[in-house]
Structure formats: C-alpha cells, structure tokens
N, C-alpha and C positions, 0 to 999 in steps of 0.2 A: 690346349695340347692334350693327348689322354696318359701322356707318358707319366702324369704326373696323378692319375686318377687316384690311387693309394690313399697319396698325401692326403688330397681332395675327401676324400671318404674318411678319414681320420677328422677333419676339422669339423665333417656334417655330422658325427655321431654324439649322441648323449653324454655327457660325463660319465654316470654311471657306468656307459657298456664299453670307452675307450679302455680303462684299464684292462676287463679283461680280453679284449682284442690283442691288446699289447703284448699282454702275458703268453696270449697264445701265439700270436707272431715269435714270442723268444722260443717257446716252445718248439715250435717249425723249425724255426734258424738253429738250435743246438739237435734237430733231428735230421735235416734235411743238408745241412753245409759239410757236415764231415761227409757224407757220401761222396756229394757232388764233388769235393775235394779229392777224395779218393778216387775217384774214374780220370778224373783230369790229368792227374796225378802220372796213376796206372800206365795210362795210354797218349799221354805226352798232347792233348789236344789242344788245340790252336786257340778254339774257340765256342764258348758253349753258353746258352740261355737256358735255366729251367723253369718251370713255374708247377707250383703245386696247388691245386683246389682239394677243402674236404668240407663236407656238406655245406655245396654250392658256395663259397667263399675260397677267394684266393687265399692262402694263408704264406705263402712262399713264393720269393721269387731271387733269383739266383745267377750270376752271369759272374763269366771267367773268361781269359783272356779276350783279343785279338780281331779286330775286324781282318785286318791282312798282318801276319805275323811278323812281327818286330816295326809295327807302324808305331807303335803307342798309342794308337786308335783303339780305346776299350770297347767290348762287347758291352751295350747297353738293353735295356727292355727294348726300345726300339730301333735297336739294328734289326733289319732284313735277313731273310737269310731263304734259298731256297726249300720251301717246300715239298718237295718232290711229289710221290703219289699221295702225300693227305691233300692234293689238289684234288683228288679224285673225289673227296666227299662236298667237298665245294660245286663241283658239275652236278653231281645226283642232287645237289638240294636246288640247285636252279631248276633242275628238270621238274623236282616236286613240286616249285613254287609254281612253272607252268601248269603243271597236273591242276593244280589248286583253282588255277588260272581258267579253265577248261577247255587252253590252247592244245595239250598235250596226253593222252592216256599213257600208261605204260605197255599193255597189250596192243598198241599201233604197229601196223609192220613198218618197218624201219624207212620199205620203199614209199611210204608213204608222204614222205617228207625227203626224202634224197631216192629219188628216181632212176641212177646212174648207179645205186649201189648195188654191187654184186658181191657173192661169195664163191668157194670155188664148187659147191654144188649148187645148183641150180633151187634144190627142191629148198635147202637151208636158205639164199636168201629167200623165197618167198615167204618161209616161215620165221623167219629173224623176227622178233617184236623189241622194242625200242627198250623192256626189261632186260633180255638178252646180251646188249651190247656190255651189261655192267654187273655181271656176274662169273666172269672170266669161264665160261663152259661154251663158247662158240665151236669146237674143235679146231679153231686156232693151236699148232703149236706153242709151246710156251717160248713167250717173250717172239712169236711169231712176226714177220716183218718190224722188229724195230731198229732195224737199220735205216729205216726211215725217218727215224726219231733222232736217231744217236750216232756216232757221234757228232754234237753240236759245234761250231754251225753248218749249215748243208742247206740245200735247195730244193729240198722236198715241201710241197703244200699240201695242204689237207685234200685237195684233190686228186692229188697224186697217190694218196694212202688210199681215197676209195676208189679209184682204177687201179692200184693194187692188189688191195686185196684178194680177187678175182684166181689170181696165179699163185698164193700161198697154198698149199695143197696142205687140207687138215692132218692135227696128227691124232686126233680120236673122233669119235662118233657126236653130234651135237645133242647138248647139253646132257652126256655121258658123267661130265667130270670135270674138277677144277684144274686150270692151265693158266696160271698169268699170263695177260695180254694187254697190251695198252694202246694200241692201235685201235681199237674197238671204242674206247675213251675220246679219243681224237672224233670219232662218225659221230660218238652222242654229242660231242659238244656243236658239231654241225647239224645236230636235228635238233640240239637248241635254238640254234639259229632259224634254220627256217621255220622252227614252229612259233618263236619270237620277235620273229621278224626284225634281226636285227643280229651283227656277228655275236661270237660268242663272248669275246673280249666286252662290248657293250651291255650285253645282259649282265655279264658277272658282277660289272662296276653298281650297276643302276637294280639289280635282284636280289644280291646278296652281299656287297660291301658298305653300301649304302644308308640300306637298311637295319642291320646289325652295327650299322658306325665301325666297320674296319677301317679305318681312315687312312693306313700305314700300306693292306696290300695292292701289292701291283699286280698286273696283268698286262699283255700287251705291249706298247711301246712307250719307255716312261726316261724319263732326264736322270741320271743317276746322281748330279749333284743339285739338282736342283730338289730332290727328294731326298736325299743325304743317309748316310750312317748305313750301309751294305756292305756283309760280310762278304768274303769271296774265297771260293773253295781252295784246299790245297792239299796234297799229298805228300805222305812220310818220304824222306831221302837218310838213311840213317836214325839218330834223334832229332832231325830238320821238319820243320814244317815250311813246306815250298807253296806258295801261291800257285794258281791253277788258272788256267784260261779269265784271268782275272775281265772283268766289265771294261768297256768304251766309255765313253760320255752320254752315247743313247745306250738302254739296252732297247735290241728290237723285239719287236712283236715274236712268236715264236710259234712252229705248228702244235708241239706235243704242247701246248698250256693246258688243253681239257684234260688229261691222263698226268700232268707233272710239272706245269709251269708256271705255277705261282709262287709267288713269295710276299711274307708276310713278317712281322716282328712278335715279340712275344707278348707284348701286350693284345696284339690282336688276335693271336691265340688262345688266348687266355679269355680273352671274349667270346670267342668260337666255341671252344669249350663249355664255358657257362650257359651258354644255350641251347646245349643238350642236358647239361646237367639240372641245370635249374631254371628253365627257359620264363621270363616276365611274361605277363600279359601281353605286353606290345608282339615278341616274340613269338610269343603262339598266334598271334594273328598273319606272322610275318611266313608262318609256316604253319600249318593244320597239323594238330595230334594224329590224324590219319596219317598225314606223309611221314612225318617224323616215323611211326612205330614201320609204315614200309621201309624206309630207307635203311634200319637196324633192324631188320626182320634176318635171321637167316633163311637164303632161297639155295644156295648151294655147299654141298657139303664140302669140307678141306680137308683131308687125311691128319689125323694127332701123330706128331712125331713121338718117339721116345724119351726125347729128352723133355719135352710139353709133359706127357707123359711122368718123368720119372719126377720133375722141378715142379710141378704145377699142379701134378694130379689130375689132368684135363683127362676129360671122356670125350666132347662134340668139339667140333671148330665148324665155322662156315662163315663165306662171302656172304653178306646185305647186298647193299646198292653202293658201293665206293668205301664202306667198313669190314671190320672182318672182326671175328667175337666167337669168344671159346670163356669157359668155367675156368676158373682157376682159385683152386685149393675151396670150391662150391659155392664161389660168387661169381658172379656174370661179368666179364668184360666185353668191351667194344673196343676195337681203336683199327689202328692202322700207321704203319710206317714208311717213309720216306728215302729214298737213295736217288742220288745223282753223284758223280762223279768228284769226289771230295766235299758232299755236302749229305747229312744223315737228318733224319727226327725221327720223332717217333709222338703220337697223340694217345694216350689210354684214358676210359671212360671206365666207370664203373658207375654203373648208372642207377644202382640198389641203395647208395651208399653217398648219391650225391658227390663225385669225390670223382679225382683224379691228376692227373698230370700233362704235361707238353716240354718235353725238351728240344732245342734244332743245334747241331755241331756244324760247322766249317772245317770239317777234315775227313781225312780216313777214318772211318768209328763204326766198321761192323760189329768188331766184338764191341767194344765201347757200348752201344746202343744197346746190345743184347743186355749185357752187366746191368748197366746203370737201369732200363726198362727194368726187370728181374728183381734189384733190389729195391725200388720204389714201388711195384706191384704189392711183393711183398710185406711191403708196412700196411699195406689195407688188408689182406685177404690172411697175411698168418704173422701177425704181428709177434708172436712165441718165435719166431724165424732167425735163428740164430745165425745164419752164413750171411756173412757183410761181401762188399765188393773182392777181396781177396779170394774168397773160399769161391765166388761165382765164375770170376778171371781164368783161375787155374782148374777148374772143372772144363770150363768153354777152351778154355788149350788143349787139354787133352783130348775132348772131343773130338776138335780141330787134326790133330797129331792123326788121330787116330781114319780121321775122312781122307787126311792128305796120303796118309802110307796104303788105304785102297785105292785110292784111282792119283797116283800121285805123277805131277805132270814130267815128259821131258824133260833133263837137259839141254838147252837146244845153244849153250856157250859157244859151243864147237860148231854151229853150224857158219858155213861160206858162203859167199856171194857167188851168185853164178853168172858168170860169162856168157853173152848173148848167142853165142856160137853152142853153147850145152843148151838153150831153149828155141835152137833159130826154128825149126818143125811147129813151134808154139806159138813164138810169138805174133801179134795181131790186135785186132779189135773185136772185142765181146759182148755180150748182152746179155742182161739178166729181165725176165720178165719184167720183175717187180722193181729191183735194183736199178735197171738201166744198165747204161753204157758203160764198161770198162777196158782202160787196155793194158797190154802187160806187154809192154816194150822196151828196146834198149836205151841206155842213156848217161851216158856217158861212161860206156865199159862194164854196165849194169843192167840187171833186167830191172825193170821198174815196175810196178804194176798199181795203176791209180782209177777209182774210180771217180765217173764223173760230176756226179751232184754231193757228192759225199767228199771232200777236199781231204779231210783229216784222215780218209781210208785210203791212204799211198803209202809203200815202202820198197824195200828190197827184196827182190826172191833170193834165198837162201838155198841151199840142198844140206841136209843134215841126215848122211846114213842113204839110205836108198830112198826118201821121201823128200820133196819141196815144202818151202813154208813160203811165204812172206811175212819180213819183221817192220811194222809199222815203224814210219819215222818218228810220229810223234807218239813214245812211249808212256802216255798218258792214255793212248789208246791199246785195252786190251782186253782178251788174249790176243796173241799173233797167231795167224790161221794156217794152218796145212792147206798145199792146194793138188790136188788131183786132177791132173789131164788125162783125156780120154780121146783115144784117136779118133778122125773121123772114120766112119764105116755105114755099107749099105747107102753113100749116097749120101750119107747126112752130114752136116760138118762137123769139127771136132769139138768138144764141149769141155767146161772146166766146175770141176765143184769144190768144196771147199768143207771144212773142220776147224774146232778150236784145239788147239794144240792142248792147252788146258782144258779137260772134261768139265773141270770143275767150276770154270770160267762163267763173267755174268752172262745170265741168258737171252739179256741182251744182244749180246752181238751171236746172232743167227744167222751162223756160216753157213751152218747144216741145212738151210732152207732156200740156198741162191743155187740157181743152176744155169753156168754162162753158156753160151754157145758162139763160138767164134762167127764172127760176120766179116772181116775181110783184114786186111795185111794195117800195118802202123801206120800212121800220117808219113 
C-alpha cells in the first residue's frame, strides 16, 4: 500500500539524514498548516487534501474534513477525488507515449485516425492536426458543445460528439486565439484509442497509471466499495455543505473522461507531480525528455488578466498540451486547474525549483482555490510577501462584487409558471443539430422543457416580464436559461434559441450555441 510510503521512506533513510528531514517536515507543517486551516475556516470546506513538494521531495501532506459531510469518514491521502480538467495532462501524456512509440505524430491530420471527424468548416476539418485538438484554438466558441458532456448523467457517446462537432458554428478563426473547450479533448482520447489499438480507458491504465504506479487513479467503470475511500461533491446551502450527485455502487465509464473524468488520490497526484519535477531514470524511459518538453512548452498565448498582472507581476501566459504556463514574480510556473460541480483541484509546478503543490476539494470552492493557490505559490515566488489568506480573500471578494455589478444577473424570483394556453402556438417537439431532441409540452397544467438525451436538462417554463425562461428542476443545474421563440416564416418552421440568464454563468452551459427547429406536435 502506497498510503504509507512516507513512513517507509523514513525507515529507509540513513540515521544521519532522518533528523534533518524530520526537522524540514516540522518546518513545513509550521508553514502550511496555518494556511490550510485558514482556507478551510474561511470557506467552510467539506474536505480537502493538500500536498507540497520542495526541491523534488514531498515535505507536506495535509488533509481536512470528510468524504461526505457529516459522515465521520475523514479525508486521507488515499481519498479519491475527481481531478476534472487535470485529466487533460494525463491524456496528453498518453498521446506523448504513443508519439514516442511511433504510433502517432503531433502533426498528423485528425482524419487519419478518425475518418468521420468533421468541423463546421471543411478547410478546418482538412487542416486540423492532432496537436490542434489540445491547444484550445480550434475556432470552437468557449465551452462549445459542453452540453453533450454535462450535466451528467446523459446519453451522449463519443461518437455523438464527433458527429455533433460539424454543427457547432465557430466563434473565431482557426488557430487565431485561445478559447477553452472540452470536446476536442474527448476527440483526442478517441485518436489515442485509434492509434493505440485499444479503448482510451484501457490505454490510460496500461500506458500511464501502471508504469507510474498510480495505483489508486480510476477511469472507466469501477466499483465504489471495492476501491473505497471516495470523496463526494457538495454544494453550499447557507453555511452547510450538502452532498450532491453521490456515486452509486458502480461508477460508470463516462464520455468526458479524456477531458475531465479521471479520479485520483493525493498520494498518486504527488507521484504524478514529482514525475514532472524530478523524474527518475525509469520515468524518463516512460516518457522521453523531448515529449516532456513538447507537452509543457507554450503553443497558444492566453490573455493575461489584470488580476494576474497586479498580484503576480505576470507578463505572459500560454497553453501547452494539457498544461497552462505563466511567469509569477519572475518564476516560471506550469499548472492546471480542475472544476466539476462540487469538486475543485489545482496542480502547480515550478520546474526550475523542482517544487510545487497539488490540492483537491470536494465542495464548491472557486474562490477558495484561487486564494489557496495564490498563497501557496507566493511561498515560492515571493517569500517576503506578507499578504495571507484573509488579504487575498478580501481582495477577491471586492473584485467579484465589481464584476457582478457590471453584469448583474436579473432577479428571477418573481417569475411565474406559464400555463399551456399561453404557449399553445409554440408547444411541440424540437430538434437541435447536435443536442438532439427536445420537447416543450404541457405537463400537469404547466409547460415543461425536456432534452431527450440529457435528463437533468428539464424544467418549467416561466414568464418574467416580457421574457420566458426555463427554471431547471434540479437546482444544481445552473444557470437557468432564457427562451427566445421565433415564429415560422417563409415556409420555415418555428425556431427556439436560448441564452444564460446569468451572463457570468459557467461557459459549459453553452445555451447560446443551440438552435432548435420545431419538428412536430407534442406526443
């Protein structure tokens, strides 16, 4: 069991080295315990696991909270968390392995491996390389098509995604700028499967988890109780953490795995991080120095935010293959975050220092992640910085208030359910080219909106002033959506478009990319 690997390391140390390492560990606990405790207290986190590496060695492991709030099951270094988009770097490492093996080349056209692959523009289809799948510069609008991935569970397959891409209109010119997407990482997983001759999940276990000894990482279908020690996501309700979308006894394989569907524990994530910071000879055999350089080199520039310029004195930010990178106080950092409903993570590497950290949280923790990540990175890049958790939290709250004031979401509490008679001219069956079938039909005296392949995208149609919106039945699905109905004209059927009620809502709720056409009457 690798959960006791630190203890075994102590036993193996020469007697003279043990006191020095023990003193370093105590110093690290004095440094990092107060930071961790302050973040947990400030944001009322249900659970968190944090590990810190200094000069290639793990110097700190800290866990707080519970796998399920109120359960009494404590978070441990072996607790599995959803690492969300930190999965992307594992997917690109898998591709790098296939490049090292001569089964794949970064500049190969995607259609070499997936003949049915199509983008909206035929020229882009022809010129899309494997590398282009990885840099968020394909032309897809931000989060384009993410409604085929989330909310889960849904019935979209990877074949559905490959087919649906051709209907998503570009938001900008191919390779011209950075706009984050997830669908093309799913496509990249299918490219790996075609080149590697096995399903993505099989390849991930065989080519990444097993060679690196990531014994607890999971992808594909697995048994919750056989694996054990699994953190569940939570949302905030007042000051309480409420479990959401808890796992059943069998965790199914999910379509989104190459983009954000892997789960790992802290022990494995520290092994993964050290593999990049201080690789052993065996790890350098696992993935060549050349491919490591390719994965973590800048390939697409990302605009640097004002906050980063102010807090971190950053001058440049870029995306590699599954990694972001930027300068922080003159130090180069390579990192990524992960976000899924009720789960947040961050992995930060400072390669020139062979140092970094990783943490995973099983609760709503957008601001908590930002603050914890900032305080931790400053320990390395600006050790004289006196701004602690409270200072960064308050600065972030002020910035959040300013952003909300500029684009405040409307108050929808006064919205009233619509009676079927009020929408009689519009009720019926509709179809979007990539999201598929939707019904807008009477149900118990109300009008109900339901997407066939995504059961959690269902809710009541409401009226607010002169506008209609759909209020999702599952309140963990957010934000709600405006409905804009367009009458039939010129022999064409009526259509329906949508938009986020909260303009600052999650970009993965890409309602703006939908265009439903009426196909018939209600069943």
